[in-house]
N, CA, C and O atoms as CSV, one atom per row, in Angstrom:
chain,resi,resn,atom,element,x,y,z
A,1,MET,N,N,0.844,-1.172,0.000
A,1,MET,CA,C,0.000,0.000,0.000
A,1,MET,C,C,0.896,1.243,0.000
A,1,MET,O,O,1.869,1.319,0.750
A,2,GLN,N,N,0.566,2.173,-0.815
A,2,GLN,CA,C,1.340,3.403,-0.921
A,2,GLN,C,C,0.874,4.406,0.128
A,2,GLN,O,O,-0.326,4.601,0.322
A,3,ARG,N,N,1.822,5.034,0.796
A,3,ARG,CA,C,1.517,6.058,1.798
A,3,ARG,C,C,2.311,7.314,1.486
A,3,ARG,O,O,3.473,7.238,1.087
A,4,ALA,N,N,1.694,8.455,1.665
A,4,ALA,CA,C,2.349,9.740,1.428
A,4,ALA,C,C,2.799,10.322,2.766
A,4,ALA,O,O,2.059,10.286,3.749
A,5,ILE,N,N,4.024,10.861,2.793
A,5,ILE,CA,C,4.550,11.496,3.997
A,5,ILE,C,C,5.349,12.735,3.617
A,5,ILE,O,O,5.712,12.929,2.457
A,6,ASN,N,N,5.610,13.556,4.604
A,6,ASN,CA,C,6.505,14.693,4.430
A,6,ASN,C,C,7.868,14.272,4.975
A,6,ASN,O,O,8.006,14.037,6.176
A,7,ILE,N,N,8.866,14.175,4.116
A,7,ILE,CA,C,10.168,13.660,4.539
A,7,ILE,C,C,10.932,14.636,5.430
A,7,ILE,O,O,11.944,14.270,6.028
A,8,ARG,N,N,10.455,15.865,5.520
A,8,ARG,CA,C,11.108,16.832,6.407
A,8,ARG,C,C,10.801,16.542,7.873
A,8,ARG,O,O,11.608,16.846,8.751
A,9,THR,N,N,9.645,15.960,8.133
A,9,THR,CA,C,9.229,15.728,9.513
A,9,THR,C,C,9.094,14.262,9.888
A,9,THR,O,O,9.199,13.922,11.067
A,10,ASP,N,N,8.867,13.391,8.927
A,10,ASP,CA,C,8.631,11.972,9.187
A,10,ASP,C,C,9.789,11.160,8.622
A,10,ASP,O,O,9.975,11.125,7.405
A,11,HIS,N,N,10.563,10.513,9.471
A,11,HIS,CA,C,11.756,9.790,9.045
A,11,HIS,C,C,11.493,8.290,9.033
A,11,HIS,O,O,11.528,7.633,10.074
A,12,ARG,N,N,11.232,7.765,7.862
A,12,ARG,CA,C,10.960,6.338,7.680
A,12,ARG,C,C,12.153,5.652,7.036
A,12,ARG,O,O,12.945,6.289,6.341
A,13,CYS,N,N,12.279,4.355,7.268
A,13,CYS,CA,C,13.399,3.583,6.728
A,13,CYS,C,C,13.499,3.667,5.205
A,13,CYS,O,O,14.603,3.636,4.662
A,14,ALA,N,N,12.380,3.770,4.518
A,14,ALA,CA,C,12.393,3.832,3.056
A,14,ALA,C,C,13.216,5.010,2.537
A,14,ALA,O,O,13.688,4.978,1.400
A,15,PHE,N,N,13.394,6.047,3.354
A,15,PHE,CA,C,14.127,7.244,2.937
A,15,PHE,C,C,15.489,7.365,3.618
A,15,PHE,O,O,16.106,8.430,3.590
A,16,CYS,N,N,15.956,6.282,4.226
A,16,CYS,CA,C,17.238,6.279,4.941
A,16,CYS,C,C,18.358,5.731,4.057
A,16,CYS,O,O,18.141,4.822,3.255
A,17,GLN,N,N,19.541,6.285,4.211
A,17,GLN,CA,C,20.712,5.828,3.454
A,17,GLN,C,C,21.087,4.397,3.813
A,17,GLN,O,O,21.634,3.681,2.974
A,18,HIS,N,N,20.810,3.968,5.026
A,18,HIS,CA,C,21.205,2.637,5.497
A,18,HIS,C,C,20.269,1.535,5.010
A,18,HIS,O,O,20.631,0.359,5.045
A,19,TRP,N,N,19.080,1.896,4.560
A,19,TRP,CA,C,18.097,0.920,4.080
A,19,TRP,C,C,18.450,0.585,2.638
A,19,TRP,O,O,18.344,1.444,1.763
A,20,TYR,N,N,18.868,-0.647,2.377
A,20,TYR,CA,C,19.414,-1.018,1.072
A,20,TYR,C,C,18.319,-1.148,0.010
A,20,TYR,O,O,17.609,-2.151,-0.063
A,21,ASP,N,N,18.208,-0.108,-0.802
A,21,ASP,CA,C,17.285,-0.059,-1.941
A,21,ASP,C,C,17.971,0.777,-3.021
A,21,ASP,O,O,17.593,1.929,-3.234
A,22,PRO,N,N,18.980,0.215,-3.712
A,22,PRO,CA,C,19.791,1.012,-4.636
A,22,PRO,C,C,19.018,1.640,-5.797
A,22,PRO,O,O,19.443,2.667,-6.326
A,23,MET,N,N,17.911,1.055,-6.197
A,23,MET,CA,C,17.111,1.605,-7.292
A,23,MET,C,C,15.992,2.513,-6.783
A,23,MET,O,O,15.236,3.068,-7.580
A,24,ASN,N,N,15.882,2.668,-5.455
A,24,ASN,CA,C,14.817,3.467,-4.839
A,24,ASN,C,C,13.440,3.047,-5.364
A,24,ASN,O,O,12.591,3.887,-5.662
A,25,SER,N,N,13.244,1.751,-5.469
A,25,SER,CA,C,12.000,1.228,-6.028
A,25,SER,C,C,10.811,1.367,-5.082
A,25,SER,O,O,9.667,1.262,-5.524
A,26,ALA,N,N,11.048,1.597,-3.806
A,26,ALA,CA,C,9.952,1.699,-2.842
A,26,ALA,C,C,9.480,3.138,-2.623
A,26,ALA,O,O,8.522,3.359,-1.883
A,27,ILE,N,N,10.131,4.117,-3.250
A,27,ILE,CA,C,9.758,5.517,-3.048
A,27,ILE,C,C,9.460,6.206,-4.375
A,27,ILE,O,O,9.948,5.805,-5.432
A,28,ARG,N,N,8.636,7.264,-4.285
A,28,ARG,CA,C,8.265,8.016,-5.483
A,28,ARG,C,C,7.879,9.437,-5.066
A,28,ARG,O,O,7.153,9.612,-4.088
A,29,PRO,N,N,8.353,10.450,-5.792
A,29,PRO,CA,C,7.986,11.825,-5.424
A,29,PRO,C,C,6.547,12.151,-5.814
A,29,PRO,O,O,6.059,11.728,-6.862
A,30,ILE,N,N,5.886,12.904,-4.955
A,30,ILE,CA,C,4.548,13.420,-5.271
A,30,ILE,C,C,4.665,14.923,-5.486
A,30,ILE,O,O,4.364,15.431,-6.566
A,31,ARG,N,N,5.110,15.633,-4.442
A,31,ARG,CA,C,5.405,17.068,-4.524
A,31,ARG,C,C,6.769,17.291,-3.867
A,31,ARG,O,O,6.837,17.759,-2.731
A,32,PRO,N,N,7.849,16.963,-4.567
A,32,PRO,CA,C,9.181,17.029,-3.938
A,32,PRO,C,C,9.582,18.434,-3.496
A,32,PRO,O,O,10.358,18.572,-2.551
A,33,GLN,N,N,9.081,19.470,-4.144
A,33,GLN,CA,C,9.409,20.834,-3.739
A,33,GLN,C,C,8.860,21.143,-2.342
A,33,GLN,O,O,9.377,22.023,-1.654
A,34,ASN,N,N,7.808,20.419,-1.921
A,34,ASN,CA,C,7.228,20.576,-0.592
A,34,ASN,C,C,7.662,19.470,0.367
A,34,ASN,O,O,7.264,19.468,1.532
A,35,GLY,N,N,8.471,18.535,-0.113
A,35,GLY,CA,C,8.943,17.434,0.718
A,35,GLY,C,C,7.962,16.287,0.841
A,35,GLY,O,O,8.104,15.455,1.737
A,36,VAL,N,N,6.959,16.217,-0.041
A,36,VAL,CA,C,5.955,15.153,0.029
A,36,VAL,C,C,6.340,14.032,-0.938
A,36,VAL,O,O,6.454,14.233,-2.147
A,37,TRP,N,N,6.535,12.856,-0.367
A,37,TRP,CA,C,6.901,11.674,-1.126
A,37,TRP,C,C,5.969,10.531,-0.747
A,37,TRP,O,O,5.293,10.573,0.281
A,38,GLU,N,N,5.946,9.518,-1.591
A,38,GLU,CA,C,5.136,8.344,-1.371
A,38,GLU,C,C,6.063,7.143,-1.239
A,38,GLU,O,O,7.096,7.084,-1.905
A,39,TYR,N,N,5.704,6.184,-0.383
A,39,TYR,CA,C,6.509,4.977,-0.244
A,39,TYR,C,C,5.609,3.758,-0.088
A,39,TYR,O,O,4.450,3.870,0.312
A,40,ASP,N,N,6.158,2.600,-0.407
A,40,ASP,CA,C,5.438,1.335,-0.276
A,40,ASP,C,C,5.679,0.814,1.136
A,40,ASP,O,O,6.790,0.391,1.455
A,41,ASP,N,N,4.662,0.840,1.979
A,41,ASP,CA,C,4.854,0.464,3.378
A,41,ASP,C,C,4.973,-1.049,3.581
A,41,ASP,O,O,5.229,-1.495,4.699
A,42,ARG,N,N,4.793,-1.838,2.531
A,42,ARG,CA,C,4.962,-3.285,2.625
A,42,ARG,C,C,6.353,-3.750,2.204
A,42,ARG,O,O,6.677,-4.930,2.344
A,43,ALA,N,N,7.171,-2.847,1.696
A,43,ALA,CA,C,8.515,-3.208,1.249
A,43,ALA,C,C,9.414,-3.536,2.445
A,43,ALA,O,O,9.338,-2.885,3.487
A,44,ILE,N,N,10.252,-4.537,2.283
A,44,ILE,CA,C,11.210,-4.929,3.316
A,44,ILE,C,C,12.576,-5.061,2.664
A,44,ILE,O,O,12.732,-5.768,1.669
A,45,ASN,N,N,13.559,-4.381,3.225
A,45,ASN,CA,C,14.935,-4.439,2.731
A,45,ASN,C,C,15.899,-4.515,3.894
A,45,ASN,O,O,15.517,-4.346,5.052
A,46,TYR,N,N,17.142,-4.769,3.571
A,46,TYR,CA,C,18.194,-4.929,4.571
A,46,TYR,C,C,18.681,-3.569,5.075
A,46,TYR,O,O,18.990,-2.680,4.281
A,47,CYS,N,N,18.746,-3.416,6.400
A,47,CYS,CA,C,19.307,-2.206,6.998
A,47,CYS,C,C,20.784,-2.466,7.269
A,47,CYS,O,O,21.135,-3.361,8.038
A,48,GLN,N,N,21.637,-1.686,6.638
A,48,GLN,CA,C,23.077,-1.884,6.765
A,48,GLN,C,C,23.604,-1.446,8.127
A,48,GLN,O,O,24.676,-1.889,8.541
A,49,LYS,N,N,22.891,-0.609,8.811
A,49,LYS,CA,C,23.299,-0.137,10.134
A,49,LYS,C,C,22.909,-1.151,11.219
A,49,LYS,O,O,23.722,-1.495,12.077
A,50,MET,N,N,21.670,-1.620,11.170
A,50,MET,CA,C,21.161,-2.566,12.171
A,50,MET,C,C,21.521,-4.019,11.841
A,50,MET,O,O,21.481,-4.891,12.709
A,51,ARG,N,N,21.874,-4.264,10.575
A,51,ARG,CA,C,22.243,-5.588,10.070
A,51,ARG,C,C,21.110,-6.608,10.177
A,51,ARG,O,O,21.302,-7.741,10.617
A,52,LEU,N,N,19.920,-6.164,9.757
A,52,LEU,CA,C,18.770,-7.048,9.682
A,52,LEU,C,C,17.742,-6.458,8.723
A,52,LEU,O,O,17.820,-5.283,8.363
A,53,ASP,N,N,16.778,-7.283,8.313
A,53,ASP,CA,C,15.723,-6.815,7.407
A,53,ASP,C,C,14.744,-5.936,8.177
A,53,ASP,O,O,14.317,-6.279,9.280
A,54,ARG,N,N,14.394,-4.795,7.577
A,54,ARG,CA,C,13.481,-3.851,8.212
A,54,ARG,C,C,12.413,-3.420,7.215
A,54,ARG,O,O,12.712,-3.242,6.034
A,55,PRO,N,N,11.177,-3.250,7.669
A,55,PRO,CA,C,10.127,-2.747,6.780
A,55,PRO,C,C,10.312,-1.256,6.509
A,55,PRO,O,O,10.945,-0.546,7.290
A,56,ALA,N,N,9.763,-0.803,5.417
A,56,ALA,CA,C,9.927,0.588,4.979
A,56,ALA,C,C,9.293,1.582,5.931
A,56,ALA,O,O,9.723,2.734,5.978
A,57,ASN,N,N,8.290,1.181,6.690
A,57,ASN,CA,C,7.574,2.130,7.537
A,57,ASN,C,C,8.153,2.262,8.948
A,57,ASN,O,O,7.548,2.931,9.785
A,58,ARG,N,N,9.284,1.656,9.234
A,58,ARG,CA,C,9.910,1.755,10.557
A,58,ARG,C,C,10.740,3.023,10.668
A,58,ARG,O,O,11.178,3.587,9.665
A,59,CYS,N,N,10.947,3.461,11.901
A,59,CYS,CA,C,11.820,4.588,12.214
A,59,CYS,C,C,12.889,4.101,13.184
A,59,CYS,O,O,12.670,3.147,13.931
A,60,CYS,N,N,14.038,4.754,13.169
A,60,CYS,CA,C,15.054,4.412,14.149
A,60,CYS,C,C,15.909,5.633,14.463
A,60,CYS,O,O,15.850,6.641,13.759
A,61,LYS,N,N,16.706,5.533,15.527
A,61,LYS,CA,C,17.526,6.663,15.965
A,61,LYS,C,C,18.708,6.923,15.033
A,61,LYS,O,O,19.316,7.991,15.104
A,62,ASP,N,N,19.043,5.982,14.171
A,62,ASP,CA,C,20.185,6.120,13.264
A,62,ASP,C,C,19.796,6.608,11.875
A,62,ASP,O,O,20.545,6.394,10.922
A,63,PHE,N,N,18.646,7.258,11.737
A,63,PHE,CA,C,18.158,7.707,10.442
A,63,PHE,C,C,19.121,8.710,9.811
A,63,PHE,O,O,19.555,9.666,10.455
A,64,ALA,N,N,19.446,8.474,8.537
A,64,ALA,CA,C,20.262,9.391,7.730
A,64,ALA,C,C,19.566,9.520,6.384
A,64,ALA,O,O,19.592,8.582,5.587
A,65,GLY,N,N,18.955,10.642,6.119
A,65,GLY,CA,C,18.165,10.836,4.905
A,65,GLY,C,C,18.972,10.739,3.629
A,65,GLY,O,O,20.060,11.304,3.522
A,66,LYS,N,N,18.425,10.011,2.652
A,66,LYS,CA,C,19.095,9.909,1.349
A,66,LYS,C,C,18.546,10.916,0.365
A,66,LYS,O,O,19.087,11.061,-0.732
A,67,ILE,N,N,17.479,11.619,0.731
A,67,ILE,CA,C,16.905,12.661,-0.123
A,67,ILE,C,C,16.985,13.977,0.631
A,67,ILE,O,O,16.549,14.068,1.778
A,68,GLN,N,N,17.528,14.971,0.001
A,68,GLN,CA,C,17.633,16.278,0.630
A,68,GLN,C,C,16.374,17.092,0.330
A,68,GLN,O,O,16.085,17.370,-0.834
A,69,PRO,N,N,15.616,17.478,1.374
A,69,PRO,CA,C,14.379,18.239,1.153
A,69,PRO,C,C,14.650,19.651,0.684
A,69,PRO,O,O,13.713,20.416,0.454
């Protein structure tokens, strides 16, 4: 299911540098000038920081954004 969020305020794994998704297949811009993006909340990929599989809708203290708002 696709969910829209503001990446300036909501830090999800789908938008983290540590979440391994080299093609960014789980994210898509809606209004990038306003920081609004969409992500697939059912996607699961490997977190290189935590060293385990994590769903796209999780948050953690080690978040490092891969998209600059």
